[in-house]
Backbone as CSV, one residue per row, in Angstrom:
resi,resn,N_x,N_y,N_z,CA_x,CA_y,CA_z,C_x,C_y,C_z
1,MET,-20.151,-6.221,-9.419,-18.631,-5.285,-9.862,-18.538,-4.065,-8.884
2,LEU,-17.613,-3.912,-8.104,-17.276,-2.658,-7.208,-16.727,-1.488,-8.478
3,PHE,-16.965,-0.054,-8.067,-16.425,0.863,-8.581,-15.561,1.755,-7.878
4,HIS,-14.261,2.251,-7.916,-13.838,2.687,-6.569,-13.446,3.962,-7.193
5,CYS,-14.257,5.347,-7.069,-13.578,6.335,-7.519,-14.178,6.554,-8.617
6,ALA,-14.987,5.950,-9.475,-14.680,5.800,-10.875,-16.324,6.621,-10.916
7,VAL,-16.477,6.945,-12.420,-17.520,7.491,-12.963,-17.414,6.419,-14.281
8,ALA,-19.186,5.839,-14.204,-19.642,4.714,-14.674,-20.432,5.599,-15.842
9,THR,-20.755,4.666,-16.906,-21.464,4.842,-17.872,-22.151,3.399,-18.767
10,MET,-23.321,3.843,-18.528,-24.421,2.600,-18.830,-24.869,2.576,-20.089
11,CYS,-25.373,1.175,-21.173,-26.143,1.170,-21.662,-27.437,1.072,-21.636
12,ILE,-28.251,1.450,-21.751,-29.646,1.404,-21.018,-30.872,0.858,-23.021
13,THR,-31.645,0.408,-22.376,-32.438,-0.266,-23.725,-33.019,0.816,-24.591
14,ALA,-33.115,2.133,-24.569,-32.732,3.060,-25.899,-31.864,3.177,-26.041
15,GLY,-31.241,2.983,-26.025,-29.429,2.954,-26.738,-28.734,2.874,-26.118
16,CYS,-27.397,3.184,-26.428,-26.093,3.436,-25.407,-26.180,4.767,-25.239
17,THR,-26.515,5.576,-24.094,-27.080,6.734,-23.446,-26.292,6.751,-22.517
18,ALA,-25.170,7.647,-22.400,-24.722,7.888,-21.072,-25.583,8.327,-20.016
19,ALA,-25.579,7.539,-18.579,-26.550,7.704,-17.723,-25.826,8.511,-16.742
20,ALA,-26.572,8.425,-15.251,-26.226,9.732,-14.240,-24.976,7.749,-13.409
21,ALA,-23.934,8.785,-13.231,-23.666,8.093,-12.678,-23.579,7.730,-10.750
22,PRO,-23.577,6.140,-11.232,-24.016,5.295,-9.663,-23.394,5.849,-8.638
23,PRO,-23.628,6.026,-7.465,-22.756,6.265,-5.862,-21.322,5.555,-6.551
24,LEU,-20.542,6.020,-5.526,-19.748,5.756,-5.206,-19.713,4.435,-4.571
25,THR,-19.021,3.064,-4.715,-18.802,1.954,-3.789,-17.188,2.492,-2.924
26,VAL,-17.952,2.783,-1.333,-16.695,2.802,-0.337,-16.264,1.316,-0.040
27,PRO,-15.248,0.689,0.181,-14.698,-0.416,0.787,-15.035,-0.369,2.253
28,PRO,-15.654,-1.505,2.645,-16.407,-1.751,3.935,-15.201,-1.192,5.186
29,GLY,-13.877,-1.597,4.845,-12.948,-1.019,6.238,-13.091,0.584,5.950
30,ALA,-13.204,1.477,4.772,-13.489,2.705,4.740,-14.431,3.436,5.380
31,ALA,-15.657,2.788,4.821,-16.990,2.750,5.390,-16.988,2.529,6.921
32,ALA,-16.476,1.515,7.333,-16.798,1.590,8.854,-16.245,2.748,9.561
33,LEU,-15.243,3.547,9.395,-14.940,4.763,9.956,-15.215,5.716,9.020
34,GLY,-16.064,6.339,7.990,-16.998,7.100,7.592,-15.940,7.920,7.185
35,TYR,-14.943,7.001,6.090,-13.549,7.647,5.217,-14.075,7.393,4.041
36,THR,-14.455,8.399,3.451,-15.617,8.467,2.285,-14.725,8.719,0.571
37,LYS,-13.899,9.929,1.268,-13.028,10.512,0.174,-12.287,9.710,-0.282
38,CYS,-11.886,9.161,-1.592,-11.042,8.235,-2.285,-9.900,9.554,-2.754
39,VAL,-8.641,9.666,-2.532,-7.914,10.291,-1.950,-6.444,9.405,-3.532
40,ILE,-6.829,8.640,-3.500,-5.377,7.822,-4.091,-6.213,6.464,-4.719
41,ASN,-6.074,6.694,-6.173,-7.037,5.908,-7.140,-6.066,5.210,-8.354
42,GLU,-5.163,4.327,-7.908,-3.918,3.898,-8.639,-4.012,2.609,-9.646
43,ARG,-4.076,2.313,-10.839,-3.678,1.402,-11.536,-2.320,1.144,-12.535
44,PRO,-1.010,1.483,-10.663,-0.131,1.735,-11.340,0.698,0.861,-12.649
45,THR,1.700,1.265,-13.104,2.227,0.633,-14.398,3.561,1.502,-14.125
46,ALA,4.459,0.869,-15.055,6.042,0.842,-14.923,6.384,2.209,-15.392
47,ALA,5.578,2.673,-16.199,5.370,4.012,-16.562,5.251,4.712,-15.729
48,ASP,4.787,5.063,-14.640,4.515,5.250,-13.617,5.620,6.171,-12.590
49,ILE,6.864,4.916,-12.508,7.985,4.975,-11.859,8.708,5.804,-12.557
50,ALA,9.412,6.988,-11.355,10.512,7.691,-11.679,11.827,7.319,-12.144
51,PRO,12.650,7.648,-13.461,13.262,7.488,-13.798,14.662,7.373,-12.854
52,GLY,14.411,8.770,-11.847,15.828,8.470,-10.974,15.210,8.583,-9.544
53,SER,15.577,9.549,-8.055,14.922,9.125,-7.142,14.200,10.048,-6.733
54,ASN,13.905,11.315,-7.313,13.056,12.695,-7.369,12.334,12.762,-8.368
55,GLY,11.508,14.131,-8.474,11.265,14.334,-9.592,9.257,13.975,-9.275
56,ASN,8.354,14.510,-10.153,7.146,14.622,-10.100,6.257,13.660,-10.921
57,TYR,6.556,12.462,-10.014,6.156,11.139,-10.431,5.705,10.371,-9.449
58,LYS,4.599,9.421,-9.429,3.772,8.670,-8.893,4.798,7.285,-8.131
59,TRP,5.621,6.864,-8.627,6.460,5.876,-7.699,7.905,6.020,-7.711
60,PHE,9.016,5.684,-6.707,10.091,5.497,-6.537,11.057,4.400,-6.337
61,SER,11.859,4.015,-7.287,12.462,2.661,-6.315,13.362,2.634,-5.682
62,GLY,12.742,2.136,-4.247,13.833,1.817,-3.157,13.299,2.911,-2.034
63,GLN,14.007,2.627,-0.761,13.765,3.168,0.338,14.863,4.423,0.624
64,TRP,14.371,5.487,1.068,15.755,6.428,1.609,16.899,5.881,2.177
65,TRP,17.077,4.925,2.724,18.077,4.680,3.575,18.709,3.192,2.584
66,VAL,18.263,2.740,1.753,18.627,1.890,0.613,19.482,2.236,-0.028
67,SER,20.909,2.097,-0.722,21.827,2.816,-1.352,22.534,1.483,-2.136
68,PRO,22.503,1.366,-3.337,21.963,1.949,-4.245,20.195,1.084,-4.443
69,PRO,19.423,2.123,-4.896,18.351,1.295,-4.713,18.254,0.158,-6.078
70,PRO,17.322,-0.595,-5.925,16.652,-1.831,-6.772,16.496,-0.886,-7.987
71,SER,17.282,-1.472,-8.976,17.066,-1.241,-10.200,16.128,-1.156,-11.396
72,LEU,15.838,-0.281,-12.133,14.374,-0.310,-13.032,14.262,-1.475,-13.850
73,ASP,14.819,-2.725,-13.847,14.251,-3.602,-14.239,13.972,-4.799,-13.396
74,HIS,14.056,-4.207,-12.232,12.843,-5.025,-11.264,11.441,-4.825,-11.737
75,TYR,11.226,-4.149,-12.570,9.986,-3.468,-12.796,9.633,-3.522,-14.867
76,TRP,8.240,-3.819,-14.877,7.654,-3.905,-16.130,6.311,-4.125,-15.866
77,THR,5.460,-3.726,-16.831,4.317,-3.804,-17.202,3.460,-4.976,-17.890
78,GLN,2.715,-5.698,-17.042,1.908,-7.096,-18.251,0.692,-6.660,-18.014
79,ASP,0.444,-6.869,-19.280,-1.202,-6.645,-19.823,-2.051,-5.259,-18.964
80,GLY,-0.969,-4.462,-18.549,-1.763,-3.493,-17.988,-1.579,-3.260,-16.539
81,VAL,-0.816,-4.255,-16.312,-0.512,-4.705,-14.923,0.759,-3.906,-14.585
82,LEU,1.193,-3.609,-13.333,2.697,-3.285,-12.572,2.751,-4.850,-11.958
83,ALA,4.500,-4.733,-12.343,4.781,-6.157,-12.158,6.015,-5.880,-11.369
84,LEU,6.640,-6.701,-10.255,7.666,-6.363,-9.399,8.430,-7.750,-9.551
85,SER,9.410,-8.286,-9.754,10.213,-8.889,-9.169,11.099,-8.923,-8.002
86,LEU,11.314,-10.017,-7.669,12.217,-10.215,-6.465,13.282,-9.102,-6.019
87,GLY,13.129,-8.699,-5.090,14.061,-7.360,-4.828,13.450,-6.090,-5.360
88,GLY,12.264,-6.121,-6.194,11.871,-4.333,-6.127,10.772,-4.355,-5.267
89,ASP,11.033,-2.779,-4.985,10.520,-2.277,-3.917,10.342,-0.238,-4.189
90,LEU,9.078,-0.478,-3.945,8.541,0.509,-4.865,8.034,1.844,-3.307
91,VAL,7.859,2.751,-3.348,7.673,3.815,-2.402,6.876,5.019,-3.398
92,SER,6.036,5.723,-2.434,5.044,6.820,-3.363,5.624,8.227,-2.921
93,THR,6.942,8.400,-2.462,7.585,9.633,-2.058,8.635,9.962,-3.096
94,PRO,8.977,10.857,-3.233,10.780,10.926,-3.082,11.175,10.813,-2.753
95,ARG,12.525,10.409,-2.495,13.535,10.164,-1.775,14.335,11.498,-0.806
96,ASP,13.784,12.923,-1.338,13.828,14.158,-0.953,13.119,14.484,-0.165
97,PHE,11.549,13.646,-0.170,10.621,13.698,0.519,9.920,15.363,-0.081
98,SER,10.409,15.816,-1.582,9.768,16.660,-1.777,8.367,17.220,-2.426
99,GLY,8.259,15.710,-2.332,6.652,15.851,-3.167,6.844,15.404,-4.307
100,GLY,6.046,13.973,-4.713,5.498,13.554,-6.271,4.375,13.878,-6.179
101,LYS,3.371,12.806,-7.374,2.176,13.196,-7.580,1.029,12.196,-6.743
102,LEU,1.685,11.638,-6.127,0.498,10.696,-4.856,1.022,11.472,-3.864
103,PRO,-0.189,11.733,-2.953,-0.256,12.631,-1.567,0.118,11.759,-0.811
104,LEU,1.012,12.332,0.802,1.279,11.794,2.005,-0.183,11.636,2.635
105,LEU,-0.387,10.317,3.507,-1.517,10.531,4.211,-1.244,10.941,5.583
106,PRO,-2.635,12.212,6.198,-2.205,13.039,7.508,-2.835,11.424,8.247
107,GLY,-1.720,11.259,9.477,-1.992,10.431,10.938,-3.463,10.856,11.140
108,CYS,-3.205,12.324,11.527,-4.320,13.361,12.409,-5.642,12.807,11.600
109,ASP,-6.028,12.696,10.219,-7.235,12.379,9.596,-7.416,11.006,9.802
110,GLY,-6.604,10.157,10.091,-6.839,9.134,9.821,-7.320,8.494,7.954
111,PHE,-7.062,7.047,8.324,-7.093,6.769,6.674,-7.448,5.273,6.724
112,TYR,-7.895,4.720,5.229,-7.962,3.511,5.011,-7.318,3.451,3.267
113,VAL,-6.526,2.537,3.332,-5.713,1.877,2.252,-5.796,0.576,1.783
114,GLU,-5.728,0.462,0.556,-5.927,-0.960,0.016,-4.903,-1.342,-1.219
115,PHE,-4.451,-2.560,-1.230,-3.822,-2.839,-2.384,-4.249,-4.076,-3.137
116,ASP,-4.781,-3.928,-4.412,-4.708,-5.497,-5.144,-3.381,-6.156,-5.179
117,TYR,-3.261,-7.294,-5.244,-2.474,-7.721,-6.009,-2.319,-9.401,-5.627
118,TRP,-1.216,-9.851,-6.736,-0.916,-11.787,-6.856,0.259,-11.809,-7.188
119,LEU,0.978,-12.996,-6.720,2.017,-13.774,-7.095,1.686,-14.900,-8.084
120,SER,3.402,-14.703,-8.806,3.424,-16.102,-10.021,2.971,-17.416,-9.638
121,ASP,3.186,-18.042,-7.802,3.038,-19.046,-7.438,2.643,-18.938,-6.155
122,SER,2.365,-19.664,-5.317,2.427,-19.297,-4.088,3.332,-20.362,-2.850
123,ASP,4.611,-20.579,-3.686,5.714,-20.858,-2.924,6.213,-19.917,-1.804
124,PRO,5.952,-21.182,-0.375,6.508,-20.517,0.465,7.096,-19.340,1.012
125,ASP,8.465,-19.700,0.299,9.457,-18.322,0.453,9.287,-17.102,-0.045
126,ARG,8.221,-17.030,-0.713,7.878,-15.488,-1.447,7.004,-14.566,0.180
127,PHE,7.471,-13.508,-0.064,7.365,-12.666,1.077,6.702,-11.038,0.512
128,PRO,5.622,-11.239,-0.411,5.193,-9.844,-0.661,5.076,-8.870,0.635
129,ALA,5.128,-7.981,0.189,4.522,-6.757,1.440,4.154,-5.608,0.794
130,VAL,3.187,-5.070,1.503,2.033,-3.801,1.067,2.316,-3.045,2.375
131,TRP,3.018,-1.831,2.786,3.146,-1.643,4.072,3.018,0.527,4.383
132,LEU,2.832,0.986,5.502,3.310,2.149,5.283,4.443,2.689,6.031
133,MET,5.035,4.003,6.024,6.339,4.472,6.622,5.775,6.006,6.788
134,PRO,6.076,6.552,7.843,5.517,8.028,8.089,6.951,8.978,6.898
135,ALA,6.644,10.144,6.483,7.436,11.005,5.960,8.405,11.517,6.756
136,GLU,7.793,11.477,8.122,9.033,12.009,9.290,10.147,11.203,9.716
137,HIS,9.959,9.866,9.524,10.914,9.071,9.897,12.268,9.085,8.395
138,ASN,12.872,10.431,8.504,14.165,10.672,7.373,15.113,10.643,7.508
139,ARG,16.042,11.008,6.633,17.698,11.697,7.014,18.104,12.638,7.864
140,ALA,16.794,13.806,7.540,16.781,14.334,8.566,16.424,14.766,9.765
141,LYS,16.132,13.732,10.370,15.297,13.066,11.638,13.712,14.173,12.168
142,SER,12.914,14.341,10.974,12.009,14.861,11.352,11.521,14.265,12.678
143,ASP,11.016,13.528,12.717,10.592,12.369,13.722,11.095,12.457,15.314
144,VAL,11.949,13.597,15.427,12.322,13.817,16.960,11.491,15.350,17.131
145,TYR,10.729,15.036,18.102,9.685,15.949,18.849,10.030,16.614,20.221
146,PRO,9.818,18.009,19.903,10.107,18.834,21.251,9.415,17.622,22.363
147,GLY,10.310,17.946,23.313,10.352,17.236,24.986,11.003,16.290,24.754
148,ASP,11.582,15.485,23.848,12.106,14.348,23.953,13.449,14.932,23.757
149,PRO,14.308,13.483,24.334,16.478,13.780,24.287,16.394,14.260,22.996
150,PRO,17.568,14.858,22.350,17.675,14.869,21.052,18.446,13.927,20.298
151,GLU,18.156,13.876,19.387,18.294,12.652,18.240,17.546,11.582,18.593
152,PHE,16.353,11.644,19.326,15.076,10.323,20.070,14.322,10.688,19.052
153,GLU,14.244,9.488,18.400,13.466,9.435,17.321,12.090,8.062,17.398
154,ARG,10.897,9.106,17.356,9.686,8.287,17.230,8.856,8.186,16.159
155,TRP,8.407,6.553,15.917,7.634,6.626,14.664,6.724,5.402,14.516
156,MET,5.713,5.294,13.623,4.882,4.632,13.628,4.998,3.964,12.058
157,GLU,4.963,2.504,11.788,5.000,1.864,10.462,3.611,0.885,10.907
158,LEU,2.915,1.100,9.319,1.644,0.264,9.788,1.994,-0.643,8.577
159,ASP,2.109,-2.300,8.743,2.107,-2.743,7.973,0.484,-3.569,7.792
160,VAL,0.218,-3.806,6.178,-1.065,-3.681,5.683,-1.335,-4.921,5.540
161,GLY,0.100,-5.478,4.810,0.215,-7.076,4.937,1.231,-7.567,4.056
162,GLU,1.807,-8.711,4.931,2.782,-9.110,4.802,2.546,-10.487,4.482
163,GLY,3.430,-11.231,3.463,3.415,-12.419,2.801,3.566,-13.934,3.576
164,ASN,3.188,-14.499,4.152,4.056,-16.121,4.074,4.414,-16.369,5.478
165,PHE,4.000,-15.508,6.742,4.715,-15.582,8.032,3.384,-16.622,8.599
166,GLY,2.384,-16.828,8.247,1.298,-17.905,8.777,0.340,-17.974,7.099
167,PRO,-0.370,-19.299,7.494,-1.340,-18.933,6.749,-2.166,-18.188,5.549
168,GLY,-2.405,-17.007,6.704,-3.135,-16.078,5.810,-2.617,-14.370,6.376
169,LEU,-3.236,-13.531,6.193,-2.964,-12.259,6.797,-1.530,-11.936,7.668
170,MET,-0.899,-11.344,7.780,-0.061,-10.652,8.563,-0.349,-9.296,8.598
171,GLY,-0.742,-8.850,9.294,-0.922,-7.457,10.075,-0.135,-6.660,11.001
172,SER,0.477,-6.026,10.602,0.836,-5.805,12.305,1.128,-3.730,12.087
173,VAL,1.225,-3.086,13.432,1.517,-2.050,13.231,3.026,-2.336,14.286
174,VAL,4.171,-1.475,14.077,5.010,-0.972,14.257,5.420,0.152,14.703
175,TYR,5.467,0.292,16.121,5.826,1.508,17.036,7.689,1.259,17.216
176,THR,8.221,2.463,17.114,9.634,2.264,17.637,10.273,3.450,17.623
177,TRP,10.942,3.689,18.740,11.611,4.812,19.569,12.836,4.461,20.120
178,GLY,13.332,5.861,20.128,15.070,5.693,20.783,15.988,6.421,19.977
179,ILE,17.448,6.742,20.281,18.224,6.580,19.594,19.114,5.823,18.671
180,TYR,19.328,5.835,17.143,20.171,5.234,16.387,21.502,4.743,17.224
181,PRO,22.004,3.407,16.950,21.535,2.443,16.364,20.644,1.967,17.524
182,ASN,20.550,2.832,18.671,19.659,1.300,20.009,18.171,1.980,19.972
183,TRP,17.338,1.652,19.029,16.121,1.681,19.027,15.480,0.329,19.543
184,GLU,14.307,0.869,20.102,13.361,-0.028,20.631,11.851,-0.353,19.724
185,ARG,11.982,-1.387,19.925,10.024,-1.523,19.040,9.801,-2.496,20.016
186,ILE,7.941,-2.210,19.514,6.739,-3.253,20.119,5.934,-3.206,18.768
187,LEU,5.310,-4.329,18.323,4.318,-4.844,17.788,3.107,-5.342,18.303
188,ASN,2.529,-5.774,17.302,0.864,-6.003,18.181,0.686,-7.878,17.863
189,ASP,1.878,-8.419,18.322,2.006,-9.815,17.769,1.153,-10.550,18.903
190,TYR,0.424,-10.083,19.300,-0.476,-11.122,19.655,-1.690,-11.611,19.452
191,ASN,-2.137,-10.950,17.840,-3.358,-11.270,17.198,-3.335,-10.698,15.884
192,HIS,-1.485,-10.772,15.152,-1.871,-9.888,13.919,-1.431,-11.016,12.962
193,ILE,-1.575,-11.953,13.315,-1.714,-13.233,12.148,-2.967,-14.114,11.718
194,SER,-3.811,-14.064,10.355,-5.038,-14.635,10.304,-4.932,-15.797,10.415
195,PRO,-5.592,-16.982,10.755,-5.715,-18.320,10.304,-6.546,-18.791,9.398
196,LEU,-7.183,-17.778,8.242,-7.788,-18.039,7.701,-6.613,-18.024,6.230
197,PRO,-6.657,-19.385,5.421,-5.381,-19.924,4.686,-5.509,-19.052,3.050
198,LEU,-4.632,-18.620,2.579,-4.567,-17.251,1.614,-4.260,-18.125,0.021
199,ASP,-4.505,-18.291,-0.785,-3.623,-18.447,-1.981,-3.363,-17.546,-2.512
200,ARG,-1.852,-17.218,-2.414,-1.511,-15.543,-3.220,-1.399,-15.579,-4.131
201,SER,-1.473,-16.916,-5.264,-1.500,-16.989,-6.444,-2.731,-16.339,-7.238
202,GLN,-3.669,-16.125,-6.271,-4.904,-15.536,-6.988,-5.184,-14.082,-6.064
203,LYS,-5.636,-13.465,-7.109,-5.984,-11.771,-6.685,-6.481,-11.578,-5.457
204,HIS,-6.173,-10.781,-4.528,-6.795,-10.696,-3.062,-6.406,-9.122,-3.097
205,THR,-7.540,-8.478,-2.367,-7.780,-7.396,-2.137,-7.216,-6.716,-0.795
206,PHE,-6.065,-6.924,-0.160,-5.319,-6.383,1.205,-5.357,-4.705,1.663
207,GLY,-6.258,-4.788,3.042,-6.862,-3.185,3.325,-6.258,-3.269,5.033
208,ALA,-5.953,-1.923,4.929,-6.055,-1.529,6.807,-6.530,-0.529,7.202
209,SER,-7.028,0.326,8.103,-7.267,1.564,8.250,-6.836,2.054,9.719
210,TYR,-6.437,3.192,9.447,-5.678,3.791,11.123,-6.926,5.171,11.556
211,ASP,-7.115,4.701,12.880,-8.153,5.874,13.568,-7.340,6.704,14.317
212,PRO,-7.067,7.584,14.292,-6.275,7.736,15.433,-7.096,8.369,16.506
213,ILE,-8.375,8.578,16.245,-9.423,9.035,17.271,-8.664,8.317,18.876
214,HIS,-9.625,6.817,18.322,-9.434,5.731,19.289,-8.008,4.740,19.109
215,ARG,-7.385,5.530,18.613,-5.921,4.984,18.456,-5.690,3.026,17.739
216,LEU,-6.697,2.955,16.787,-7.155,1.801,16.248,-6.347,1.485,15.109
217,ALA,-6.148,0.158,15.121,-5.208,-0.172,13.703,-6.323,-1.148,12.698
218,THR,-6.660,-1.360,12.140,-7.832,-2.992,11.685,-7.392,-3.321,10.581
219,TRP,-7.964,-4.915,10.270,-6.848,-4.621,8.585,-8.336,-6.128,8.021
220,TRP,-8.365,-5.920,6.948,-9.141,-6.417,5.794,-8.597,-7.112,4.847
221,VAL,-9.271,-8.280,4.457,-9.155,-9.406,3.309,-9.958,-8.868,2.490
222,ASP,-10.034,-8.493,0.997,-11.318,-8.941,0.340,-12.826,-8.708,1.058
223,GLY,-12.281,-7.282,1.344,-13.849,-6.712,2.208,-14.132,-7.280,3.485
224,VAL,-13.310,-8.162,3.940,-13.898,-8.850,5.508,-12.857,-8.405,6.553
225,LYS,-13.295,-8.073,7.308,-12.564,-7.591,8.542,-11.340,-9.128,9.466
226,GLN,-10.691,-9.057,9.375,-9.465,-9.649,10.069,-9.145,-9.771,11.613
227,MET,-9.043,-8.445,12.059,-8.548,-8.533,12.966,-8.308,-6.832,13.928
228,SER,-7.963,-6.427,14.836,-7.841,-5.082,14.726,-6.793,-4.731,15.997
229,ALA,-5.950,-3.848,16.228,-5.012,-3.486,16.980,-5.561,-1.861,17.672
230,GLY,-5.352,-1.901,18.905,-4.942,-0.765,19.713,-3.776,-0.091,20.395
231,ALA,-4.024,0.595,21.698,-2.935,1.153,22.423,-2.710,-0.284,23.266
232,PRO,-1.346,-0.391,23.768,-0.377,0.692,23.539,0.313,0.492,21.877
233,TYR,-0.324,-1.060,21.325,0.241,-0.816,20.444,0.330,0.042,18.679
234,VAL,-0.777,0.930,18.652,-0.691,1.888,18.146,-0.611,3.235,18.992
235,PRO,0.515,4.141,18.535,1.022,5.211,19.365,0.292,6.356,18.845
236,GLU,0.583,7.339,20.305,-0.181,8.573,20.132,0.830,9.342,18.902
237,VAL,2.103,8.818,18.681,3.211,9.759,18.108,2.563,9.436,16.245
238,GLY,1.404,8.461,16.118,0.766,8.136,14.535,0.209,9.459,13.896
239,ALA,-0.480,9.858,15.038,-1.610,11.073,14.722,-0.324,12.435,14.153
240,LYS,0.643,12.165,14.552,1.819,13.792,14.027,2.813,13.702,12.939
241,GLN,1.976,12.223,11.908,2.965,12.112,10.680,2.147,11.643,9.687
242,HIS,2.600,11.716,8.707,1.797,11.581,7.321,2.504,10.382,6.660
243,PHE,2.289,9.778,6.016,2.435,8.346,5.579,2.338,7.751,3.845
244,TYR,3.513,7.459,3.524,3.795,7.053,2.178,2.952,5.439,2.055
245,LEU,3.156,5.156,0.608,2.739,4.009,0.677,4.218,3.057,-0.170
246,ILE,4.305,1.720,0.352,5.283,0.684,-0.265,4.639,-0.250,-0.666
247,ILE,5.140,-0.487,-1.787,5.003,-1.987,-2.348,6.337,-2.876,-2.424
248,SER,6.325,-4.342,-1.605,7.698,-4.759,-1.478,7.735,-6.338,-2.192
249,ALA,8.605,-6.802,-3.217,8.598,-8.268,-3.238,9.852,-9.169,-2.815
250,GLN,9.898,-9.222,-1.683,10.983,-10.066,-0.945,10.757,-11.547,-1.093
251,SER,11.768,-11.867,0.099,12.475,-13.353,0.125,12.157,-13.396,1.981
252,HIS,11.762,-15.001,2.012,11.878,-15.602,3.401,13.612,-15.941,3.553
253,GLY,14.361,-15.919,2.617,15.432,-16.330,2.890,16.631,-17.255,1.672
254,ALA,15.364,-18.018,1.128,15.516,-18.619,-0.100,16.274,-17.767,-1.472
255,GLN,15.376,-16.722,-1.842,15.743,-15.823,-2.827,15.384,-16.553,-4.355
256,LYS,14.483,-17.103,-3.938,13.701,-17.603,-5.159,13.105,-16.364,-5.987
257,PRO,13.525,-16.588,-7.149,12.875,-15.181,-8.372,10.952,-15.737,-8.316
258,TYR,10.421,-15.006,-8.194,8.955,-14.695,-8.302,8.619,-13.585,-9.201
259,SER,7.245,-13.651,-9.638,7.051,-12.219,-9.612,5.609,-11.724,-8.666
260,MET,5.630,-10.351,-8.800,4.613,-9.914,-7.791,3.610,-8.921,-8.817
261,PHE,2.283,-9.276,-9.027,1.557,-8.125,-9.971,0.655,-7.435,-9.301
262,VAL,0.582,-6.143,-9.446,-0.483,-5.096,-8.543,-1.591,-4.346,-9.365
263,SER,-2.658,-4.524,-9.346,-3.393,-4.506,-10.457,-4.281,-2.852,-9.824
264,GLY,-3.821,-2.598,-8.057,-4.552,-1.708,-7.979,-4.552,-0.828,-6.804
265,VAL,-4.368,0.517,-6.213,-3.516,1.108,-5.362,-4.442,2.272,-4.772
266,ARG,-5.502,1.876,-3.853,-6.465,2.974,-3.151,-6.143,3.371,-2.022
267,ALA,-6.826,4.914,-1.531,-6.744,5.450,-0.113,-7.741,6.037,-0.407
268,TYR,-8.114,6.493,1.012,-9.493,6.733,1.436,-9.106,7.860,3.044
269,VAL,-9.925,8.792,2.809,-9.535,9.855,3.971,-11.289,10.365,4.651
270,PRO,-11.575,11.272,5.329,-12.712,11.402,6.259,-13.142,12.289,5.194
271,PRO,-14.155,12.475,4.333,-14.421,13.948,3.870,-14.451,15.089,3.870
272,SER,-14.583,15.176,4.766,-13.380,16.817,5.820,-12.521,17.367,5.413
273,SER,-11.323,16.089,4.796,-9.881,16.328,4.279,-9.665,17.044,3.748
274,THR,-8.469,17.530,3.064,-8.292,18.849,2.750,-7.531,18.460,1.234
275,LEU,-7.062,17.234,1.351,-6.455,16.732,0.373,-7.497,16.602,-0.864
276,PRO,-6.747,16.662,-2.608,-8.143,16.362,-3.206,-8.519,15.728,-3.715
277,ALA,-9.465,14.877,-3.914,-9.765,13.631,-4.271,-9.526,13.264,-5.767
278,ALA,-9.296,11.887,-5.721,-8.513,11.245,-6.788,-9.128,11.978,-7.941
279,PRO,-8.806,12.046,-8.993,-9.481,12.498,-10.358,-10.262,10.704,-10.646
280,ALA,-11.494,11.184,-10.806,-12.561,9.580,-12.053,-11.821,9.021,-12.551
281,GLU,-12.148,7.599,-12.858,-11.860,7.272,-14.283,-13.125,6.896,-15.024
282,GLU,-12.940,6.799,-16.412,-14.393,6.318,-16.728,-14.220,4.396,-16.969
283,ALA,-15.758,4.621,-15.995,-15.424,2.651,-15.988,-14.464,1.643,-15.509
284,LEU,-14.021,2.458,-14.847,-12.940,1.831,-13.624,-13.564,0.446,-13.179
285,VAL,-12.830,-0.854,-13.960,-13.150,-1.810,-13.714,-11.990,-3.084,-13.112
286,PRO,-11.578,-3.872,-12.066,-10.914,-4.774,-11.940,-10.113,-5.299,-12.944
287,SER,-8.572,-5.363,-13.041,-7.953,-6.129,-13.944,-8.267,-7.893,-13.873
288,ALA,-8.274,-8.146,-14.946,-8.058,-9.438,-14.633,-7.263,-9.928,-13.755
289,GLU,-8.019,-11.230,-12.653,-7.285,-11.999,-12.071,-6.460,-13.244,-13.272
290,GLY,-5.237,-13.341,-12.524,-4.775,-14.162,-13.536,-3.289,-14.323,-12.503
291,THR,-1.869,-15.478,-12.811,-1.028,-15.996,-12.260,0.126,-15.206,-12.584
292,GLY,0.350,-14.654,-14.101,1.383,-13.627,-14.617,1.887,-14.901,-15.208
293,THR,1.339,-15.277,-16.562,1.870,-16.161,-17.604,1.554,-15.422,-18.885
294,SER,0.724,-14.322,-19.096,0.638,-14.209,-20.229,1.915,-13.099,-20.504
295,SER,1.453,-12.474,-21.727,2.997,-12.315,-22.595,3.222,-10.506,-21.648
296,LYS,4.492,-10.726,-21.810,4.661,-9.458,-21.323,5.141,-8.112,-21.819
297,THR,4.396,-6.709,-21.667,4.155,-5.715,-22.524,5.381,-4.623,-21.836
298,GLY,5.975,-4.672,-21.519,6.718,-4.030,-20.712,8.415,-4.046,-20.984
299,THR,9.256,-3.702,-20.163,10.787,-3.699,-19.771,11.006,-4.545,-18.495
300,GLY,11.696,-5.445,-18.299,12.113,-6.171,-17.250,12.371,-7.681,-17.270
301,ILE,11.950,-8.329,-16.331,12.160,-9.902,-16.838,10.941,-10.768,-16.881
302,PRO,10.692,-11.465,-17.627,9.379,-12.334,-17.897,8.805,-12.517,-16.522
303,ALA,7.839,-12.460,-16.783,6.771,-13.020,-15.576,6.396,-14.275,-14.915
304,THR,6.930,-15.089,-15.632,7.658,-16.388,-15.345,8.371,-16.932,-14.424
305,SER,9.139,-16.193,-13.951,10.259,-16.166,-13.572,9.664,-17.397,-11.614
306,GLY,10.761,-18.170,-11.160,10.389,-18.714,-10.290,9.639,-20.122,-10.286
């Protein structure tokens, strides 16, 4: 059993006595780059979601460019696990980018992010997505840089995992530039879909790292490396930007209702990072795997939809 950014106690033969905490287990995707400092370690629930668009909360409904945002009845807590219904879209930063409870991840340092989730079923119309966007891409156009023409934006999107584009993981770097609405973009479409099939009704851990020094992105599923992408698909501008996390329950077109269950979200950075380490939890263990058929404990639609 892996313990992510956790402090554990254990019973020893002399009695149930607190023992020294074991060394933290760093996911392979983070360890491969020496990103050993855990700065986000969440078991999200509906209680973590802001009632509005801003404030000191961990999660917010809807991207800044979407109006109105998805209503809060898209989210509920089931058996201690966050659930999203079709159309749910959570981000880890307020709409005004004033700063919530979860940190932005500096591209200049590099980072590794992973999400634990499963779906209520494996219908091919399901389009779960876990991904990152830079806070600089905002209404104020903070992604316009000196030396570029006026209104010329550049930004990097990192898609940790998108569902049902192929048998397995689809992971992408999307580099976009230009003057709205005439943006141009490239993505690493030469190798970004894994041929290894996934049953998305079972819990999996989807991870991705960004290495700004080598301009390299790498994707992982359940601790196993899937693929990598480098320049020119990984742009230099990523090192200038600060990234927030996104969890989305989308559709490939049929709009069939379903539920997405998210039991863990973690992020790791180099030990030299100035970001504070995530608070430790006692005996942090993964939530039980499941298909979302047990009783609902929060507000929202039933998890058995679809």
